[in-house]
N, CA, C and O atoms as CSV, one atom per row, in Angstrom:
chain,resi,resn,atom,element,x,y,z
A,1,MET,N,N,63.601,181.359,55.135
A,1,MET,CA,C,64.924,181.791,55.539
A,1,MET,C,C,65.524,180.702,56.428
A,1,MET,O,O,64.954,180.346,57.460
A,2,VAL,N,N,66.657,180.189,56.024
A,2,VAL,CA,C,67.357,179.169,56.797
A,2,VAL,C,C,68.195,179.865,57.867
A,2,VAL,O,O,68.972,180.768,57.559
A,3,VAL,N,N,68.039,179.450,59.114
A,3,VAL,CA,C,68.824,180.030,60.201
A,3,VAL,C,C,69.540,178.892,60.927
A,3,VAL,O,O,68.961,178.208,61.771
A,4,ASP,N,N,70.799,178.709,60.581
A,4,ASP,CA,C,71.626,177.739,61.297
A,4,ASP,C,C,72.564,178.512,62.213
A,4,ASP,O,O,72.408,179.721,62.388
A,5,THR,N,N,73.528,177.827,62.791
A,5,THR,CA,C,74.437,178.478,63.741
A,5,THR,C,C,75.249,179.602,63.087
A,5,THR,O,O,75.529,180.617,63.725
A,6,HIS,N,N,75.627,179.423,61.813
A,6,HIS,CA,C,76.401,180.451,61.123
A,6,HIS,C,C,75.544,181.681,60.837
A,6,HIS,O,O,75.982,182.810,61.055
A,7,VAL,N,N,74.339,181.463,60.356
A,7,VAL,CA,C,73.424,182.581,60.075
A,7,VAL,C,C,73.114,183.319,61.371
A,7,VAL,O,O,73.067,184.549,61.393
A,8,GLN,N,N,72.904,182.579,62.437
A,8,GLN,CA,C,72.614,183.196,63.734
A,8,GLN,C,C,73.785,184.076,64.180
A,8,GLN,O,O,73.582,185.225,64.571
A,9,ARG,N,N,74.995,183.545,64.122
A,9,ARG,CA,C,76.188,184.282,64.563
A,9,ARG,C,C,76.440,185.504,63.696
A,9,ARG,O,O,76.642,186.600,64.220
A,10,LEU,N,N,76.433,185.335,62.378
A,10,LEU,CA,C,76.734,186.446,61.491
A,10,LEU,C,C,75.656,187.525,61.501
A,10,LEU,O,O,75.964,188.711,61.385
A,11,SER,N,N,74.408,187.123,61.636
A,11,SER,CA,C,73.324,188.114,61.715
A,11,SER,C,C,73.518,189.026,62.919
A,11,SER,O,O,73.283,190.231,62.842
A,12,ALA,N,N,73.947,188.442,64.024
A,12,ALA,CA,C,74.205,189.249,65.228
A,12,ALA,C,C,75.433,190.121,65.027
A,12,ALA,O,O,75.402,191.313,65.333
A,13,ARG,N,N,76.519,189.541,64.515
A,13,ARG,CA,C,77.751,190.312,64.315
A,13,ARG,C,C,77.550,191.470,63.344
A,13,ARG,O,O,78.122,192.545,63.521
A,14,LEU,N,N,76.739,191.244,62.323
A,14,LEU,CA,C,76.502,192.291,61.332
A,14,LEU,C,C,75.434,193.285,61.779
A,14,LEU,O,O,75.138,194.238,61.059
A,15,GLY,N,N,74.860,193.075,62.944
A,15,GLY,CA,C,73.858,193.995,63.468
A,15,GLY,C,C,72.511,193.879,62.768
A,15,GLY,O,O,71.739,194.838,62.754
A,16,LEU,N,N,72.216,192.719,62.188
A,16,LEU,CA,C,70.958,192.531,61.465
A,16,LEU,C,C,69.829,192.083,62.385
A,16,LEU,O,O,68.660,192.143,62.002
A,17,THR,N,N,70.157,191.642,63.574
A,17,THR,CA,C,69.164,191.232,64.561
A,17,THR,C,C,69.755,191.348,65.957
A,17,THR,O,O,70.971,191.313,66.145
A,18,LYS,N,N,68.872,191.484,66.919
A,18,LYS,CA,C,69.275,191.457,68.327
A,18,LYS,C,C,68.704,190.205,68.984
A,18,LYS,O,O,68.941,189.953,70.165
A,19,ASN,N,N,67.956,189.429,68.217
A,19,ASN,CA,C,67.326,188.220,68.741
A,19,ASN,C,C,68.305,187.058,68.790
A,19,ASN,O,O,69.303,187.038,68.070
A,20,THR,N,N,68.007,186.092,69.647
A,20,THR,CA,C,68.814,184.875,69.730
A,20,THR,C,C,68.010,183.640,69.321
A,20,THR,O,O,68.586,182.585,69.059
A,21,ASP,N,N,66.713,183.764,69.265
A,21,ASP,CA,C,65.838,182.666,68.844
A,21,ASP,C,C,65.868,182.572,67.316
A,21,ASP,O,O,65.572,183.553,66.635
A,22,PRO,N,N,66.223,181.400,66.768
A,22,PRO,CA,C,66.319,181.256,65.311
A,22,PRO,C,C,65.053,181.667,64.546
A,22,PRO,O,O,65.150,182.224,63.453
A,23,VAL,N,N,63.888,181.400,65.101
A,23,VAL,CA,C,62.641,181.789,64.427
A,23,VAL,C,C,62.555,183.312,64.325
A,23,VAL,O,O,62.206,183.847,63.273
A,24,LYS,N,N,62.869,183.997,65.401
A,24,LYS,CA,C,62.815,185.461,65.404
A,24,LYS,C,C,63.916,186.055,64.521
A,24,LYS,O,O,63.704,187.075,63.864
A,25,ILE,N,N,65.078,185.425,64.508
A,25,ILE,CA,C,66.157,185.877,63.620
A,25,ILE,C,C,65.687,185.769,62.178
A,25,ILE,O,O,65.868,186.696,61.388
A,26,GLY,N,N,65.088,184.643,61.838
A,26,GLY,CA,C,64.556,184.456,60.487
A,26,GLY,C,C,63.544,185.529,60.134
A,26,GLY,O,O,63.563,186.051,59.019
A,27,GLN,N,N,62.669,185.864,61.056
A,27,GLN,CA,C,61.670,186.911,60.818
A,27,GLN,C,C,62.334,188.269,60.593
A,27,GLN,O,O,61.918,189.030,59.719
A,28,ASP,N,N,63.356,188.566,61.375
A,28,ASP,CA,C,64.081,189.828,61.199
A,28,ASP,C,C,64.736,189.886,59.821
A,28,ASP,O,O,64.652,190.899,59.127
A,29,LEU,N,N,65.386,188.798,59.435
A,29,LEU,CA,C,66.072,188.767,58.148
A,29,LEU,C,C,65.091,188.839,56.977
A,29,LEU,O,O,65.385,189.460,55.956
A,30,MET,N,N,63.924,188.203,57.126
A,30,MET,CA,C,62.926,188.237,56.059
A,30,MET,C,C,62.421,189.652,55.793
A,30,MET,O,O,61.982,189.958,54.685
A,31,LYS,N,N,62.482,190.506,56.799
A,31,LYS,CA,C,62.076,191.907,56.624
A,31,LYS,C,C,63.133,192.695,55.850
A,31,LYS,O,O,62.819,193.708,55.225
A,32,LEU,N,N,64.377,192.235,55.891
A,32,LEU,CA,C,65.487,192.964,55.279
A,32,LEU,C,C,65.848,192.473,53.871
A,32,LEU,O,O,66.368,193.236,53.057
A,33,VAL,N,N,65.570,191.213,53.597
A,33,VAL,CA,C,66.017,190.581,52.357
A,33,VAL,C,C,64.805,190.273,51.488
A,33,VAL,O,O,63.817,189.731,51.984
A,34,PRO,N,N,64.861,190.609,50.201
A,34,PRO,CA,C,63.744,190.268,49.305
A,34,PRO,C,C,63.479,188.752,49.315
A,34,PRO,O,O,64.409,187.948,49.378
A,35,ARG,N,N,62.221,188.393,49.254
A,35,ARG,CA,C,61.801,186.992,49.363
A,35,ARG,C,C,62.548,186.077,48.394
A,35,ARG,O,O,62.937,184.970,48.766
A,36,ASP,N,N,62.747,186.522,47.175
A,36,ASP,CA,C,63.401,185.662,46.185
A,36,ASP,C,C,64.894,185.466,46.468
A,36,ASP,O,O,65.552,184.698,45.766
A,37,GLN,N,N,65.436,186.141,47.478
A,37,GLN,CA,C,66.845,186.027,47.842
A,37,GLN,C,C,67.067,185.341,49.190
A,37,GLN,O,O,68.210,185.222,49.632
A,38,TRP,N,N,66.010,184.892,49.844
A,38,TRP,CA,C,66.129,184.318,51.182
A,38,TRP,C,C,67.106,183.151,51.235
A,38,TRP,O,O,68.006,183.133,52.075
A,39,THR,N,N,66.940,182.191,50.358
A,39,THR,CA,C,67.806,181.011,50.385
A,39,THR,C,C,69.244,181.379,50.061
A,39,THR,O,O,70.172,180.940,50.740
A,40,LEU,N,N,69.426,182.179,49.029
A,40,LEU,CA,C,70.766,182.586,48.631
A,40,LEU,C,C,71.448,183.384,49.743
A,40,LEU,O,O,72.628,183.175,50.023
A,41,PHE,N,N,70.708,184.300,50.376
A,41,PHE,CA,C,71.271,185.090,51.468
A,41,PHE,C,C,71.737,184.192,52.614
A,41,PHE,O,O,72.827,184.376,53.154
A,42,SER,N,N,70.903,183.224,52.976
A,42,SER,CA,C,71.295,182.273,54.028
A,42,SER,C,C,72.572,181.544,53.646
A,42,SER,O,O,73.474,181.389,54.469
A,43,HIS,N,N,72.650,181.099,52.401
A,43,HIS,CA,C,73.838,180.380,51.942
A,43,HIS,C,C,75.076,181.270,51.947
A,43,HIS,O,O,76.171,180.804,52.261
A,44,TRP,N,N,74.913,182.543,51.601
A,44,TRP,CA,C,76.044,183.474,51.652
A,44,TRP,C,C,76.570,183.599,53.077
A,44,TRP,O,O,77.780,183.547,53.302
A,45,LEU,N,N,75.665,183.763,54.037
A,45,LEU,CA,C,76.092,183.884,55.433
A,45,LEU,C,C,76.740,182.590,55.922
A,45,LEU,O,O,77.750,182.627,56.626
A,46,ILE,N,N,76.162,181.453,55.552
A,46,ILE,CA,C,76.741,180.173,55.949
A,46,ILE,C,C,78.150,180.044,55.378
A,46,ILE,O,O,79.078,179.670,56.095
A,47,TRP,N,N,78.312,180.348,54.106
A,47,TRP,CA,C,79.636,180.267,53.468
A,47,TRP,C,C,80.614,181.220,54.145
A,47,TRP,O,O,81.751,180.846,54.431
A,48,HIS,N,N,80.181,182.432,54.398
A,48,HIS,CA,C,81.049,183.438,55.012
A,48,HIS,C,C,81.493,182.997,56.411
A,48,HIS,O,O,82.634,183.235,56.807
A,49,GLY,N,N,80.597,182.360,57.147
A,49,GLY,CA,C,80.913,181.911,58.496
A,49,GLY,C,C,81.657,180.590,58.559
A,49,GLY,O,O,82.410,180.340,59.500
A,50,ARG,N,N,81.449,179.753,57.570
A,50,ARG,CA,C,82.055,178.419,57.597
A,50,ARG,C,C,83.356,178.352,56.812
A,50,ARG,O,O,84.312,177.719,57.259
A,51,ARG,N,N,83.408,178.987,55.661
A,51,ARG,CA,C,84.543,178.822,54.761
A,51,ARG,C,C,85.358,180.083,54.504
A,51,ARG,O,O,86.542,179.996,54.181
A,52,ARG,N,N,84.747,181.243,54.642
A,52,ARG,CA,C,85.419,182.473,54.232
A,52,ARG,C,C,86.307,183.046,55.337
A,52,ARG,O,O,87.532,182.945,55.258
A,53,CYS,N,N,85.706,183.642,56.357
A,53,CYS,CA,C,86.559,184.288,57.364
A,53,CYS,C,C,85.882,184.579,58.704
A,53,CYS,O,O,86.583,184.838,59.683
A,54,CYS,N,N,84.584,184.547,58.787
A,54,CYS,CA,C,83.902,184.943,60.024
A,54,CYS,C,C,83.660,183.719,60.912
A,54,CYS,O,O,82.523,183.346,61.203
A,55,TYR,N,N,84.768,183.116,61.326
A,55,TYR,CA,C,84.707,181.914,62.146
A,55,TYR,C,C,84.195,182.248,63.543
A,55,TYR,O,O,84.282,183.392,63.989
A,56,ALA,N,N,83.671,181.256,64.216
A,56,ALA,CA,C,83.093,181.472,65.541
A,56,ALA,C,C,84.122,181.957,66.558
A,56,ALA,O,O,83.885,182.936,67.265
A,57,ARG,N,N,85.253,181.280,66.631
A,57,ARG,CA,C,86.220,181.600,67.688
A,57,ARG,C,C,87.286,182.595,67.299
A,57,ARG,O,O,87.769,183.349,68.143
A,58,LYS,N,N,87.660,182.609,66.035
A,58,LYS,CA,C,88.743,183.493,65.625
A,58,LYS,C,C,88.451,184.088,64.244
A,58,LYS,O,O,89.009,183.641,63.243
A,59,PRO,N,N,87.579,185.093,64.194
A,59,PRO,CA,C,87.252,185.682,62.897
A,59,PRO,C,C,88.452,186.428,62.314
A,59,PRO,O,O,89.249,187.026,63.037
A,60,ASP,N,N,88.553,186.376,61.002
A,60,ASP,CA,C,89.624,187.077,60.286
A,60,ASP,C,C,89.106,188.439,59.828
A,60,ASP,O,O,88.910,188.661,58.633
A,61,CYS,N,N,88.888,189.340,60.766
A,61,CYS,CA,C,88.350,190.668,60.444
A,61,CYS,C,C,89.232,191.442,59.463
A,61,CYS,O,O,88.692,192.062,58.546
A,62,PRO,N,N,90.563,191.439,59.607
A,62,PRO,CA,C,91.387,192.169,58.646
A,62,PRO,C,C,91.240,191.648,57.207
A,62,PRO,O,O,91.413,192.409,56.255
A,63,GLY,N,N,90.926,190.372,57.047
A,63,GLY,CA,C,90.777,189.793,55.717
A,63,GLY,C,C,89.353,189.756,55.213
A,63,GLY,O,O,89.082,189.149,54.177
A,64,CYS,N,N,88.443,190.388,55.918
A,64,CYS,CA,C,87.012,190.320,55.583
A,64,CYS,C,C,86.591,191.469,54.680
A,64,CYS,O,O,86.908,192.632,54.931
A,65,GLU,N,N,85.867,191.112,53.619
A,65,GLU,CA,C,85.374,192.136,52.694
A,65,GLU,C,C,84.186,192.911,53.264
A,65,GLU,O,O,83.772,193.911,52.678
A,66,LEU,N,N,83.634,192.474,54.384
A,66,LEU,CA,C,82.509,193.181,55.002
A,66,LEU,C,C,82.918,194.057,56.185
A,66,LEU,O,O,82.064,194.674,56.821
A,67,ARG,N,N,84.204,194.118,56.481
A,67,ARG,CA,C,84.666,194.822,57.691
A,67,ARG,C,C,84.241,196.286,57.733
A,67,ARG,O,O,84.032,196.831,58.817
A,68,ALA,N,N,84.110,196.931,56.579
A,68,ALA,CA,C,83.752,198.350,56.559
A,68,ALA,C,C,82.311,198.587,57.023
A,68,ALA,O,O,81.984,199.676,57.495
A,69,ILE,N,N,81.453,197.578,56.892
A,69,ILE,CA,C,80.063,197.732,57.300
A,69,ILE,C,C,79.697,196.893,58.517
A,69,ILE,O,O,78.547,196.897,58.957
A,70,CYS,N,N,80.666,196.179,59.055
A,70,CYS,CA,C,80.403,195.278,60.181
A,70,CYS,C,C,80.647,195.990,61.505
A,70,CYS,O,O,81.765,196.425,61.780
A,71,PRO,N,N,79.608,196.111,62.326
A,71,PRO,CA,C,79.795,196.770,63.624
A,71,PRO,C,C,80.676,195.974,64.588
A,71,PRO,O,O,81.129,196.515,65.597
A,72,SER,N,N,80.922,194.709,64.292
A,72,SER,CA,C,81.741,193.870,65.165
A,72,SER,C,C,83.176,193.746,64.700
A,72,SER,O,O,83.993,193.147,65.400
A,73,ALA,N,N,83.505,194.283,63.560
A,73,ALA,CA,C,84.850,194.112,62.970
A,73,ALA,C,C,85.938,194.570,63.926
A,73,ALA,O,O,85.923,195.697,64.421
A,74,GLY,N,N,86.878,193.675,64.175
A,74,GLY,CA,C,88.034,194.017,64.987
A,74,GLY,C,C,87.822,193.999,66.483
A,74,GLY,O,O,88.764,194.221,67.244
A,75,ARG,N,N,86.607,193.739,66.917
A,75,ARG,CA,C,86.360,193.670,68.358
A,75,ARG,C,C,87.016,192.432,68.929
A,75,ARG,O,O,86.937,191.353,68.341
A,76,VAL,N,N,87.636,192.574,70.026
A,76,VAL,CA,C,88.274,191.431,70.700
A,76,VAL,C,C,87.179,190.603,71.377
A,76,VAL,O,O,86.282,191.147,72.022
A,77,GLY,N,N,87.267,189.296,71.219
A,77,GLY,CA,C,86.347,188.394,71.893
A,77,GLY,C,C,84.942,188.388,71.365
A,77,GLY,O,O,83.988,188.237,72.128
A,78,ILE,N,N,84.797,188.553,70.052
A,78,ILE,CA,C,83.434,188.515,69.505
A,78,ILE,C,C,82.851,187.139,69.633
A,78,ILE,O,O,81.711,186.911,69.228
């Protein structure tokens, strides 16, 4: 499981982990995602955080397709 800054941020925003250590985040995600999907899942989160809408400073929550399941959607100052 690849854990870069985007995976770390989105995993926390989506409520998939409470950890801040990339190794522990990876371990948490590996429990949730089937092994054969680890790389693809990481790439999805990276794309969503880098190119789609879940930017670090100004996420586009209204334009996000995950807003219905995201515990952080619409929160000010995420």
